[in-house]
ZAZATI-802858 format. One record per residue (C-alpha): x, y, z; residue in one letter. Coordinates in nm, 4 decimals, m for minus. Layout:
N
[nugu [X; Y; Z]; 'A']
...
This chain:
90
[nugu [m1.9256; 2.9028; m3.8157]; 'X']
[nugu [m2.2325; 2.6841; m3.7667]; 'X']
[nugu [m2.5712; 2.7627; m3.6912]; 'X']
[nugu [m2.5608; 2.7038; m3.3262]; 'X']
[nugu [m2.2702; 2.9359; m3.2897]; 'X']
[nugu [m2.4584; 3.1948; m3.4935]; 'X']
[nugu [m2.7433; 3.1642; m3.2878]; 'X']
[nugu [m2.5323; 3.1769; m2.9550]; 'X']
[nugu [m2.3467; 3.4796; m3.0664]; 'X']
[nugu [m2.6646; 3.6499; m3.1669]; 'X']
[nugu [m2.8314; 3.6075; m2.8518]; 'X']
[nugu [m2.5139; 3.7188; m2.6469]; 'X']
[nugu [m2.4804; 4.0244; m2.8244]; 'X']
[nugu [m2.8802; 4.0770; m2.8201]; 'X']
[nugu [m2.8603; 4.0352; m2.4321]; 'X']
[nugu [m2.5605; 4.2685; m2.4168]; 'X']
[nugu [m2.6947; 4.5404; m2.6577]; 'X']
[nugu [m3.0803; 4.5498; m2.6580]; 'X']
[nugu [m3.1844; 4.4068; m2.3343]; 'X']
[nugu [m2.9745; 4.5070; m2.0187]; 'X']
[nugu [m3.1547; 4.3042; m1.8048]; 'X']
[nugu [m3.1844; 3.9820; m2.0315]; 'X']
[nugu [m2.9301; 3.7957; m1.8122]; 'X']
[nugu [m3.2313; 3.7696; m1.5456]; 'X']
[nugu [m3.4616; 3.5826; m1.8393]; 'X']
[nugu [m3.4988; 3.2418; m1.7485]; 'X']
[nugu [m3.3537; 2.9401; m1.9430]; 'X']
[nugu [m3.7212; 2.8661; m2.1198]; 'X']
[nugu [m3.7148; 3.2191; m2.2526]; 'X']
[nugu [m3.3506; 3.1713; m2.3989]; 'X']
[nugu [m3.4549; 2.8164; m2.5217]; 'X']
[nugu [m3.7617; 2.9600; m2.7133]; 'X']
[nugu [m3.5506; 3.2287; m2.8841]; 'X']
[nugu [m3.2760; 3.0021; m2.9716]; 'X']
[nugu [m3.5237; 2.7821; m3.1202]; 'X']
[nugu [m3.6940; 3.0578; m3.3311]; 'X']
[nugu [m3.3784; 3.1980; m3.4599]; 'X']
[nugu [m3.2577; 2.8335; m3.5465]; 'X']
[nugu [m3.5799; 2.7858; m3.7437]; 'X']
[nugu [m3.5391; 3.1433; m3.9012]; 'X']
[nugu [m3.1763; 3.0726; m4.0078]; 'X']
[nugu [m3.2613; 2.7323; m4.1468]; 'X']
[nugu [m3.5546; 2.9052; m4.3679]; 'X']
[nugu [m3.2947; 3.1702; m4.4915]; 'X']
[nugu [m3.0586; 2.8980; m4.6686]; 'X']
[nugu [m2.7427; 3.0375; m4.5494]; 'X']
[nugu [m2.4000; 2.9345; m4.6368]; 'X']
[nugu [m2.0789; 2.9265; m4.4281]; 'X']
[nugu [m1.8052; 3.1687; m4.5171]; 'X']
[nugu [m1.5855; 2.8641; m4.6427]; 'X']
[nugu [m1.8597; 2.7523; m4.8860]; 'X']
[nugu [m1.8744; 3.1282; m5.0216]; 'X']
[nugu [m1.5067; 3.1673; m5.0558]; 'X']
[nugu [m1.4891; 2.8145; m5.2408]; 'X']
[nugu [m1.7441; 2.9428; m5.4645]; 'X']
[nugu [m1.6019; 3.2742; m5.5348]; 'X']
[nugu [m1.2554; 3.0851; m5.6298]; 'X']
[nugu [m1.4473; 2.8627; m5.8492]; 'X']
[nugu [m1.6490; 3.1586; m6.0287]; 'X']
[nugu [m1.3137; 3.3522; m6.0482]; 'X']
[nugu [m1.1462; 3.0522; m6.2265]; 'X']
[nugu [m1.4372; 3.0289; m6.4447]; 'X']
[nugu [m1.4435; 3.4060; m6.5371]; 'X']
[nugu [m1.0702; 3.3778; m6.6496]; 'X']
[nugu [m1.1443; 3.0557; m6.8366]; 'X']
[nugu [m1.4360; 3.2463; m6.9958]; 'X']
[nugu [m1.2173; 3.5609; m7.0871]; 'X']
[nugu [m0.9618; 3.3498; m7.2350]; 'X']
[nugu [m1.1997; 3.1648; m7.4746]; 'X']
[nugu [m1.3505; 3.4986; m7.5720]; 'X']
[nugu [m1.0085; 3.6129; m7.6826]; 'X']
[nugu [m0.9393; 3.2976; m7.8591]; 'X']
[nugu [m1.2762; 3.3406; m8.0449]; 'X']
[nugu [m1.1851; 3.7021; m8.1406]; 'X']
[nugu [m0.8529; 3.5972; m8.2879]; 'X']
[nugu [m1.0071; 3.3014; m8.4835]; 'X']
[nugu [m1.2767; 3.5437; m8.6013]; 'X']
[nugu [m1.0012; 3.7878; m8.7043]; 'X']
[nugu [m0.8244; 3.5198; m8.8849]; 'X']
[nugu [m1.1279; 3.4169; m9.0801]; 'X']
[nugu [m1.1774; 3.7982; m9.1843]; 'X']
[nugu [m0.8307; 3.8208; m9.2967]; 'X']
[nugu [m0.8449; 3.4727; m9.4982]; 'X']
[nugu [m1.1691; 3.5796; m9.6459]; 'X']
[nugu [m1.0161; 3.9068; m9.7501]; 'X']
[nugu [m0.7378; 3.7381; m9.9147]; 'X']
[nugu [m0.9444; 3.5109; m10.1070]; 'X']
[nugu [m1.1585; 3.7873; m10.2322]; 'X']
[nugu [m0.8653; 3.9850; m10.3449]; 'X']
[nugu [m0.7316; 3.6822; m10.5544]; 'X']
């Protein structure tokens, strides 16, 4: 959903919920509200749901790879301990 859709949806919900007589507001007021909200959204540095889902998938894959690497390291450390113990026993 792009910023214009978000702003339009918010204004529609605002008009329906908070200001029952807002339908009678002039176009100029609507444009000022839209402009102020668009400016506020730009300052928030928001991401789209699609971008969020993509990053979440990338993070999940990274977590899986990290877990696999941690397991490999643990196995290697165990192998080193076993080899060291064998060498010390000889």
